[in-house]
N, C-alpha and C positions, 0 to 999 in steps of 0.2 A: 504494499500499499504506499502510495507516494507521499502521504502526509501523516505517517504514523508518528503520534507524539507531538504534533504541531499545535500550537494554541492559536486559533484564527478567529479574528473579529470580522464579522460582515454586518455592515449597516444596510438598512432597507431589506432585511432578510426575511420579512414576514410574508412575501408573496413574490411571485415573478421570478426574474433572473436571481434576485437574492436568495430566494428559498431554494431554487434549483442549485445554486452555488453552495448552500449550507448543506444540502443533501448530499452533493457530489463530495464535498471535503469530507463529510461524515463517513462516507463509503471508503474514502481514501485513508481513513484512520485518524482524522484530526479530532481535536476537541474544539467544538464550534461555540462561538459567542454570537447570539442572536441579538441584534439591535433593530428596532422599528418603532414606530409612533404609538401603535394601538397594543394595549396589553394582550387583548384577545389574539391578535395576529402573532405576537411574540410567543405566547403560551402554546398555540397551535404548531408553530415552527419547531419549538423545542421538543414538543412531544414527537414530532415527525423525525427529528434527528436522533432522539433517543431510541426511537423505534427501530433505527438502523444499527443499534448497538454502540453508539457514540456517546461520548460525554458532551453536555451542552448546558450553557448558561443563557438566560435571557433578561434583556434590559429594555424597558419602554422608555424611549427618549427621543428627543429632536436633536439632530446633528448641528442645529443652530444654537443649542443650549450648551455653551462650553463648560460650565460647572457640572452638568449631568454627564457630558463626555469625559470630563476628568474623573469624575466619581467612578464611572463605569470602568475606565482603564485601570484605576487604582485597585478596584474590587477584583478584576481579572488577575493583575499581577500578584495581589495578596494571596489569592486562591492557588494559582497555578506557578507562580515565580517567574514567568517569562511571557512574551507576547511574540510569536513568530510570524504571523500574517495579518495584514489589514486589507480588507476589500472595501474600498469606498464606493458602495453601489447605490446608497440612497440618492434619490433625485426626482424631481418633479417638472411638470410643464405648465405654463400658463401662456397659451399662444394668442398672439394678436400682431396684426401689421404694425409697422413702425408709427404710423400716424394714429393709431387707435389704442397702442399699448399704454396702460396707465403706469405711473410710477411704482405703484403698489405691486403691479404684476412683475415688473422688472425687478424690484428690490427683492420680492419673495423668492423668485427662482435663483437669483444670484446668491441670496444668503444660504439656501439649501444646497444648491449644486456646487457652489464655488467655495464660500465661507465655511460650509459644513466639511467639505474635504480638507480644507486647511486645519480646522479644529482637531478632527480626528487624527490626521497625520502628525500634526505637532504634539498632540497628546501622547502617542506611542513612540515618538523619535528617540527620546532620551532612553527609554528601556531598550530599544533595539541596538543604539549605540553602545550602551554598557554591556549588551550580550555579544556584540561584535557581529550580529547577524539579524536578518529579517527581511521581510518582502512587504512593500506597499503596492497595491494594485489599484488603479483608478478608472472608473467608469467614465469615458468619454463618449463619443457618438460619431458616426459618419457626418452628423450635423455640425460636430466640432471641427471637421476637416473641409467640409464644402459650403457650409451655411444651408439655410432652408427658409423658403418663404414662411412668413408669419412667426418666426421663432428667433427674433432678435436677442432675447434675454436667454433662451436656452442655447443658442449657438455661442453667445458670448462665454457662457459658463462653461461649456464643452471645449472650446478653444482654450479657456483658461486652465482647465484641467490638464490639458497637453502641455502647456507652459510649466504647470507645477511639476508634471512628470519629468520634463527634460531638465528643469533646474535641480530638483531633489536627487535625480540619478547622479548628477555631478556632485552635489554636496554630500550625499550619503553613501555613494558608491565605495569611496575609500574607506568607510567604516564596516564595510561588509553587508550593506543594505542595498537590495535591488529594488528599483521603482520603475513600474511599467504601466501602460494603459491599454484598455480594450476600447475598441470603437465598433459597437454593434450597429447593424442596420435595422431593418424592420423585423421586429421580433414579436411573437405571438404572446402578448401579455395584456393585462387589463388596460394598459396605456392606450391601446388601440381600440377599445370599446366604444369610444364616442365617434369613431370615424365611420361614415356611411358605408354600406357593403359595396356599392359601386366603386367608390374612391379606393376602398381597400383592394378590390379586384385589380384596378389599374395600377396600384402601388406594387402588387405581386408581379404584374407583367413586366414592370420595369427590372426585376431581378433575373439575371441570367438563369438561375436555377428554377425560376417560376414557382417559388413558394416563399412563405414567410420562415424566418428562422425560429427555433425552439429555444426557451430558456435553457434547457439542458446543453445545447450546443455552445452556448456562451460560457455556461459553468464549466465546460470541459476545457476551455481556454484558459479560465481563470486557474483551474486545478493544475494545468500544465506550468503555467506562469509562477504559481506558488511553490512548486515542487523543485527538487534538485535537478530535474531533467533540464530546466531552464536556467542553470546556474551561470550561464554567460550572457544572458538576456537582460539587458538594463537600458532604460531609457527609450524603450521601444513602444510604438503605438500600433497595435495590431487590429486591423480591420476584420470584423467577423460579419460579413454582409452579403454573402452569397454572390459576390461579384457586382453588386449594386453599382459600384462607382467606375466600372470599366468603361 
């Protein structure tokens, strides 16, 4: 098992890609720390992970709440003595064209998708440096590489995450810490529920594989990057989009 004995924190792990990643990490032998907003989602995810025979902890928190993030990291370190992997998966969308986007929409997305990644990464960095090892994985998006109509705030946040990844890989690499990002394309999660069926069909036709990605396919990439199989991968942004951007 690729992650045997690793202590792994995953944000936004109550559903979708985050939950699929938690389950995959559990199957690979990790101790999984589930973080999400709703206690019910956290409890359900913890139960799912434990059902796979893995150890799990759960924390209901917002990644925008720095004291709560710090408290979570301290609790994990106190119980397990180390933190090996952080997956910054939590994220939201609040779409609108530039002329229609409110300041609240802009600020909310930046606060979760960008500031939240900063909070969590800074909170674990000292522990990883002291260990001399660790992996930070950031959720970007193909929108963070190419932009997208109606997503000024989301695109900015996901471009920013790539900037974090490139910078931290330089800063933390000499300390034995790898930092990488994953840029998913269209993935079959609840984030697509509000999209009309006709539009969804058109989006699918844009993908050379002619289908949406599955959360488990993103989780597989996270599992590879978190493992020693990716020991020389640092500062990378890996597209997992079925060839959408070709």
